[in-house]
N, C-alpha and C positions, 0 to 999 in steps of 0.2 A: 676867644672869639666866639661872640654869639651873632648867631645868624637870625634872619629875619624869615620866618617861616610864611609862606604864603600859602601852601597848599599841602595838605596832607592825605596820602590814601590810608585808607584804613580797611582792614582785612578783618572780616568775623563772620559768625554762623548765621546761616539761613533759617536756625532754630535759636529759641531763647536760653536752652538748657535748662537744668531742673533748679538752680539756684538764681533766686531772683536778684542776687549782687551781680551776676553777669548782665542784666539788663540795665542795673542802676550804672554798672561801670561805662555801659556804651551810651547810656543818655547824657551821664557826667561829661564824657569826651565829647560829644556832639555839640552839647551846650557850650562848654568852654572853646572849642574850635571857632564857634560863631561869635563869643564873646571877645574873642582876641583878633576876630578878623580874618580867620585862616579857613581858606576853602576846604571843605570836606571833598574827597574823591573817594567813590565808593564803588561798590558792584551793582548799584543801579536796583536792588530789591527792596519790595515793601514789606517782605517776611523777616521773622527772627530777628536777631541783632542789628542787621543790616538796616530794617525798617524802624528800628530803635533809635538808631545813631544817627540816620537821617533825619527821623521827625524833631530828634532835639536840636539838630542843628537848624531846620526849618522854623522850629517854634521860636527861636531865639534871634531871628533874623538871618541866618547864616546862609552862604553860598554854598551850594552842592552842584556836583557834577557826578551824575552816575552812568557808569559804562557797564553795557549789559549785552548779551549775544542775543540773536534772533531767536534761536530755540527757547530761551527763557522767557523773551516777549511773548511767544505764542504759548508759553504756559502760563500766562497772565501772572507773572509774579513781579513784573515791573514796577517801578513807585510811580504811582500816577499823580504826585505831588510837586515833581520836580520841573523846574524851568529850563533845566539842562540834562537831556538823557540821551547819550551816545550810544548807538546801536550798532555792533560789530559782528562779523560772521563766525568767530571761532573764539574759545576760550584763550589761545595766544594773543590773538589781537586784544583781546578785553585785558590781559595781563599788560601788553606793552604799553597800550593807552593811558592805562591808569600809571605805570612808571613814567611816562613821560610827562604826564599832567601833574605830578606831586614832586615836592622837594624834601619829602620825608615820609615814613612809614610806620604805620603802629599796627599790632596785631592784637585784637581782642579774642576773647574765646571762639572756638568754632572747631570744626571737623578737619576732613582732610583736604578739602579746597583751601580753606583759610591756611593750613600749614602748607600747603604748596607754593600758596601765592607769597607767602613772606618769606619762606626761605629761598625763593627765586631771587627776590630782591635784595637778600642778605648776600648770596651768592655772586651776585651782580657786584656788589658792594666790596665783597672779597677780593675779586678778580679787577678792582678797578674800572669796571664798565660804566660805574657811575660813581658818586662820591655824595652818596645821600644818607642820613642816618635811618637807623631801624630799630623801633622801638615794641616794647611787650607791655601791654596794661595787663598785669597780672591779678585780675580779678577774683576774690576769694582764693587765692592761691593754686588758682585751675592749672598755670603753666609750672608749678614746681617739679613734677615729675619730667617735664620737657627740659627744663632748665638742668636737672639732674643729668639727663642724658648727654647734652650737651657737653656738661663737665666731664661725665665720663669718656665721651668721645676726645676731648684733651689729654686726660689720662692714659687713653689708650694709643694715641699719638696720631692720631688723624684730623684733629683740629689744634691749630696752633692757638695758644691763648690770647694772643692779641686779636685773632678773630673771633673768638667766643666772647671778648670784651665789645666787639661791635655792636653787640645786641645791648640795647640798654633797655632796662627792666625797673618798673616800679608799679607800687599797686594805687597810686594816686595820678590822677590824668593830669593834673596842674605841673607836678612835679615831673612827670614825663615829657612833658611838652617842653619844660625849661631844659632839661638836659638833652634832649633832641637839638634845641636850638645851641645849645653850647658844645655839642659832639663836634669831635677835631678827627679828620679823617686819618685812617691809619695808612701808613706806606706799606703796601702789601708786595712790591716787587721782590724782596729779599726771602719772601717766604715761598714764591711760588714754585721753587726748586725743592725736591723732596729732601735732598740732601743737606739743605740748609735749616729744615725745621726742628 
């Protein structure tokens, strides 16, 4: 089954990082979303990889929805070129609004906030709160250690292999979007009981 992706939430850093490959991946993803007519949903910032992915989508005629907190607007980090900027009160509201507005999720390199946002939606997929695919654009091998950690959690008995496999990883933006469109939800109920893991 191939689904038509209409909106993808992208989680990424408010810095660009030390390797130019990170910004190149963000630009590639933003441009590709626009070319495919997929709305970009992101954190509303003009800084770091957030600004790169948004600018690339806008430069290619894409539709962009930014979701940002009042506190971050006050710090003047919101993107000034967006036609749609949703301002919310808290980070919890921001995460919920982004998840509601998207039908798939992609994580680019970033820090604690990026990891927090992505793994929350992965957990929601695992628990059946939604049935939306979660992908990692692994620019320059950035997520290699994280993928090894998840594999270690499987080996240690904390993550079921089927749940690890819910995370689609690729180093190419086009292939990643194709794989997310072809993603099939995992039946999770049989693994919710620890005795059945």
